[in-house]
C-alpha positions as CSV (number, residue, x, y, z in Angstrom):
1,M,24.3,-52.6,9.6
2,I,24.2,-51.5,6.0
3,V,23.5,-47.9,5.0
4,E,22.4,-47.2,1.4
5,S,21.6,-43.9,-0.3
6,V,19.0,-44.8,-2.9
7,D,17.6,-41.9,-5.0
8,D,16.1,-39.6,-2.4
9,I,16.0,-41.9,0.6
10,I,18.4,-43.5,3.2
11,K,17.8,-47.2,3.5
12,L,19.0,-49.0,6.7
13,S,19.4,-52.8,6.7
14,G,20.7,-55.5,9.1
15,H,21.4,-55.2,12.8
16,L,21.5,-51.8,14.5
17,T,23.2,-52.6,17.8
18,S,25.2,-49.4,18.4
19,N,24.9,-45.7,17.6
20,Q,25.7,-45.5,13.9
21,W,25.0,-41.8,13.4
22,E,28.5,-41.1,12.2
23,T,28.2,-43.8,9.6
24,I,24.9,-42.2,8.4
25,R,25.9,-38.6,8.6
26,T,27.6,-38.3,5.2
27,A,24.7,-39.8,3.4
28,A,22.2,-37.6,5.3
29,N,24.2,-34.4,4.5
30,L,24.4,-35.3,0.8
31,L,20.7,-35.9,0.6
32,L,19.9,-32.6,2.4
33,K,21.9,-30.7,-0.2
34,Q,19.7,-32.2,-2.9
35,H,16.5,-32.2,-0.9
36,P,16.7,-29.4,1.7
37,E,13.1,-30.0,2.7
38,G,14.0,-33.2,4.6
39,V,15.2,-36.8,4.6
40,V,13.2,-40.1,4.3
41,V,14.7,-43.1,6.1
42,D,13.5,-46.5,5.0
43,C,13.7,-49.0,7.9
44,S,12.2,-52.0,6.2
45,G,15.5,-53.9,6.1
46,L,16.3,-53.5,9.8
47,E,16.2,-56.9,11.5
48,E,17.2,-55.8,15.0
49,V,17.5,-52.6,16.9
50,T,18.9,-52.5,20.5
51,P,18.5,-49.6,22.9
52,E,22.0,-48.4,22.0
53,G,21.3,-48.6,18.3
54,A,18.0,-46.7,18.8
55,Q,20.1,-43.7,19.9
56,T,21.1,-43.4,16.2
57,F,17.6,-41.9,15.5
58,L,18.0,-39.3,18.2
59,D,21.3,-38.0,16.8
60,M,19.9,-38.1,13.3
61,L,16.8,-36.2,14.4
62,L,18.7,-33.5,16.2
63,H,21.1,-32.9,13.3
64,I,18.4,-32.8,10.6
65,E,16.2,-30.5,12.6
66,S,19.2,-28.2,13.2
67,Q,19.2,-27.8,9.4
68,N,15.6,-26.6,9.4
69,A,14.6,-29.8,7.7
70,R,12.3,-32.7,8.5
71,I,13.1,-36.4,9.0
72,I,10.5,-39.0,8.4
73,V,11.1,-42.7,8.9
74,A,9.1,-45.2,6.9
75,N,8.3,-48.9,6.6
76,V,9.2,-49.4,10.3
77,P,8.7,-53.0,11.5
78,P,6.9,-53.3,14.8
79,H,9.9,-54.5,16.8
80,V,12.0,-51.6,15.4
81,E,9.3,-49.1,16.3
82,E,9.1,-50.5,19.8
83,A,12.8,-50.0,20.3
84,I,12.7,-46.5,18.9
85,R,9.8,-45.5,21.2
86,H,11.9,-46.3,24.2
87,V,14.2,-43.3,23.5
88,P,12.3,-40.4,25.2
89,E,13.0,-37.6,22.8
90,V,12.6,-39.8,19.8
91,R,9.2,-41.1,21.0
92,S,7.7,-37.6,21.1
93,R,9.4,-36.0,18.1
94,L,10.2,-38.6,15.4
95,A,7.7,-38.7,12.6
96,I,6.8,-42.2,11.3
97,A,5.1,-42.8,8.0
98,K,3.4,-46.0,6.8
99,S,5.4,-46.0,3.5
100,V,8.2,-44.3,1.7
101,E,5.6,-42.9,-0.7
102,D,3.6,-41.3,2.1
103,A,6.8,-39.7,3.5
104,R,7.7,-38.4,0.0
105,K,4.3,-36.9,-0.4
106,S,4.6,-35.1,2.9
107,L,8.0,-33.7,2.1
108,T,6.7,-32.6,-1.4
109,V,4.0,-30.6,0.3
110,Q,6.7,-29.1,2.5
111,Q,8.8,-28.2,-0.5
112,T,5.8,-26.8,-2.4
113,F,4.8,-24.3,0.3
114,A,8.5,-24.1,1.6
115,A,9.7,-24.7,5.1
116,E,7.2,-23.1,7.5
117,A,9.6,-20.8,9.3
118,T,11.1,-19.5,6.1
119,V,7.7,-19.0,4.5
120,E,6.4,-17.1,7.5
121,S,9.4,-14.8,7.7
122,K,9.0,-13.8,4.0
123,T,5.2,-13.8,3.8
124,L,4.5,-11.7,6.9
125,K,6.8,-8.8,6.0
126,P,4.1,-6.6,4.4
127,K,1.9,-6.7,7.5
128,S,-1.1,-5.7,5.6
129,H,-2.9,-9.0,5.0
130,L,-6.4,-10.2,5.7
131,I,-6.0,-13.8,7.0
132,I,-8.4,-16.5,5.9
133,T,-8.2,-20.1,7.3
134,L,-9.7,-22.9,5.3
135,S,-11.2,-26.1,6.5
136,G,-11.4,-28.0,3.3
137,G,-15.1,-28.3,3.7
138,R,-18.3,-26.8,2.3
139,S,-17.7,-23.5,4.2
140,D,-14.6,-22.6,2.2
141,T,-16.6,-21.3,-0.8
142,Y,-18.6,-18.9,1.4
143,A,-15.5,-17.8,3.4
144,L,-13.6,-17.0,0.2
145,A,-16.4,-14.8,-1.0
146,V,-16.5,-12.9,2.4
147,A,-12.7,-12.6,2.4
148,A,-12.7,-11.2,-1.1
149,A,-15.3,-8.6,-0.3
150,L,-13.5,-7.4,2.8
151,A,-10.1,-7.4,1.1
152,E,-11.5,-5.2,-1.7
153,M,-13.2,-2.9,0.8
154,R,-10.1,-2.4,3.0
155,Q,-7.6,-2.6,0.2
156,L,-5.7,-5.6,1.7
157,A,-3.8,-8.5,0.3
158,V,-4.9,-11.9,1.4
159,M,-3.0,-14.6,3.3
160,V,-4.6,-18.0,2.8
161,L,-3.9,-20.5,5.5
162,Y,-4.6,-24.2,5.6
163,P,-4.0,-25.5,9.2
164,I,-2.9,-29.0,9.8
165,M,-4.0,-30.0,13.3
166,I,-1.7,-32.5,15.0
167,H,-2.8,-34.4,18.1
168,R,-0.5,-34.0,21.1
169,S,0.2,-37.7,21.1
170,Q,2.1,-37.3,17.7
171,P,5.1,-35.3,16.6
172,L,4.3,-32.1,14.8
173,T,6.2,-33.4,11.7
174,V,4.2,-36.6,11.3
175,P,2.9,-37.1,7.8
176,I,-0.9,-37.0,7.3
177,P,-1.1,-37.6,3.5
178,E,-4.9,-37.3,3.2
179,E,-5.0,-34.0,5.0
180,E,-2.0,-32.6,3.2
181,E,-3.4,-33.5,-0.2
182,A,-6.7,-31.9,0.8
183,G,-4.8,-28.8,1.9
184,Q,-3.0,-28.6,-1.4
185,A,-6.3,-28.8,-3.3
186,A,-8.0,-26.2,-1.1
187,L,-5.1,-23.7,-1.4
188,A,-4.9,-24.2,-5.1
189,E,-8.6,-23.4,-5.4
190,A,-8.3,-20.4,-3.2
191,E,-5.4,-19.0,-5.2
192,Q,-7.3,-19.4,-8.4
193,F,-10.4,-17.7,-6.8
194,F,-8.4,-14.6,-5.7
195,E,-6.5,-14.4,-9.0
196,S,-9.9,-14.3,-10.8
197,H,-10.8,-11.4,-8.5
198,R,-7.5,-9.7,-9.1
199,I,-6.6,-9.8,-5.4
200,K,-3.1,-10.5,-4.4
201,C,-2.8,-13.6,-2.2
202,E,-0.2,-15.9,-0.7
203,T,-0.9,-19.5,0.4
204,F,0.7,-21.7,3.0
205,M,0.2,-24.5,5.4
206,K,1.0,-24.5,9.1
207,R,1.0,-27.4,11.6
208,G,-0.1,-26.9,15.2
209,R,-2.0,-28.3,18.2
210,A,-4.8,-25.7,18.3
211,L,-6.4,-23.6,15.6
212,Y,-6.7,-20.5,17.9
213,A,-3.0,-20.6,18.7
214,I,-2.0,-20.8,15.0
215,I,-4.3,-17.8,14.2
216,E,-3.0,-15.7,17.0
217,E,0.6,-16.4,16.1
218,I,0.1,-15.2,12.6
219,S,-2.3,-12.3,13.2
220,E,-0.2,-10.7,15.9
221,Q,2.4,-10.0,13.2
222,Q,-0.1,-8.1,11.1
223,E,-1.1,-4.5,11.5
224,E,-4.6,-5.2,10.2
225,K,-5.8,-7.9,12.6
226,L,-8.7,-9.3,10.5
227,V,-9.3,-13.0,10.4
228,V,-11.9,-14.9,8.4
229,V,-12.4,-18.6,9.4
230,S,-14.1,-21.2,7.4
231,L,-15.7,-23.4,10.0
232,P,-15.8,-27.3,9.7
233,D,-18.7,-29.1,8.2
234,A,-21.6,-29.9,10.4
235,D,-20.9,-33.0,12.5
236,T,-23.3,-33.9,15.3
237,R,-20.9,-36.2,17.1
238,A,-18.1,-33.7,17.2
239,K,-20.5,-30.9,17.9
240,E,-19.2,-29.0,14.9
241,P,-19.2,-26.3,13.9
242,A,-20.3,-25.0,17.3
243,S,-17.2,-26.5,19.1
244,T,-14.7,-24.7,16.9
245,A,-16.6,-21.5,16.9
246,E,-16.8,-21.5,20.7
247,H,-13.1,-22.0,21.1
248,L,-12.2,-19.4,18.6
249,L,-14.5,-16.8,20.1
250,A,-13.1,-17.4,23.5
251,D,-9.4,-17.3,22.6
252,V,-8.8,-15.3,19.4
253,R,-8.2,-11.6,20.1
254,S,-8.2,-10.4,16.5
255,E,-11.2,-9.1,14.7
256,L,-12.9,-12.4,13.8
257,I,-15.5,-13.4,11.2
258,L,-16.7,-17.0,11.3
259,V,-18.3,-18.5,8.2
260,R,-20.3,-21.7,8.0
261,H,-22.1,-23.2,5.1
262,P,-25.9,-23.0,5.0
263,F,-27.5,-25.9,6.8
264,D,-29.6,-28.1,4.7
265,E,-33.3,-27.4,5.1
266,P,-35.1,-30.1,7.1
267,P,-37.6,-32.3,5.1
268,A,-41.1,-31.0,5.0
269,T,-43.4,-32.6,7.5
270,T,-46.9,-33.8,6.5
271,P,-49.6,-32.3,8.7
272,Q,-51.4,-35.0,10.6
273,E,-55.1,-35.1,10.4
């Protein structure tokens, strides 16, 4: 097997028939020094991966996660992915991206908003924030206005959260480029909005399985437990926004304000003679 460190990625080529983590370790550590947010592994050149070779990814995963960083593998051929998926811990925890570019974008988002654990430990110290969660939809504009009014009234700073919801069938670190880009845009717009109102705010993303659990985890660290939630856009098939509202009302213990966009007025009907 050939291991190459090319710019900000590790590229693997050839036949991976035994555990080659010790061969890769040096390259991985060097990349982490330059890119502490995480490592991208390009698997496009791998021709064969045996069960023994697939153990390489488990050791790599454990080491990089121990550094509070992410590992994302990209350009994974189908036969290689099949071999990787047979390693139990790897199957449930290793993030796979369609391309190196998608993996890079995901790590860039991580770098922009910092590693989640680090951000939270720094952000939550004041314990005097109003929390607003954005959906990236039409309700955000209305939720921002409500949050600003409440922040001014109660003299609170604002913590703006964009949740990235990950299905239980995927690792929490899996790249979701479209969602991450939407989150960046929504948070940038929120930051600009609060700056224009001279309200101190901090923005970040958080990945999770359930919105209520993310909200509860954050709000329990705040003295002022006030949460404003921008509900998803109307979707009849998904029963939104009613579905999200129902779950939040049942499970969130904090003071909770749910905001949805005004529904479009139905078309006028012509009276029948």
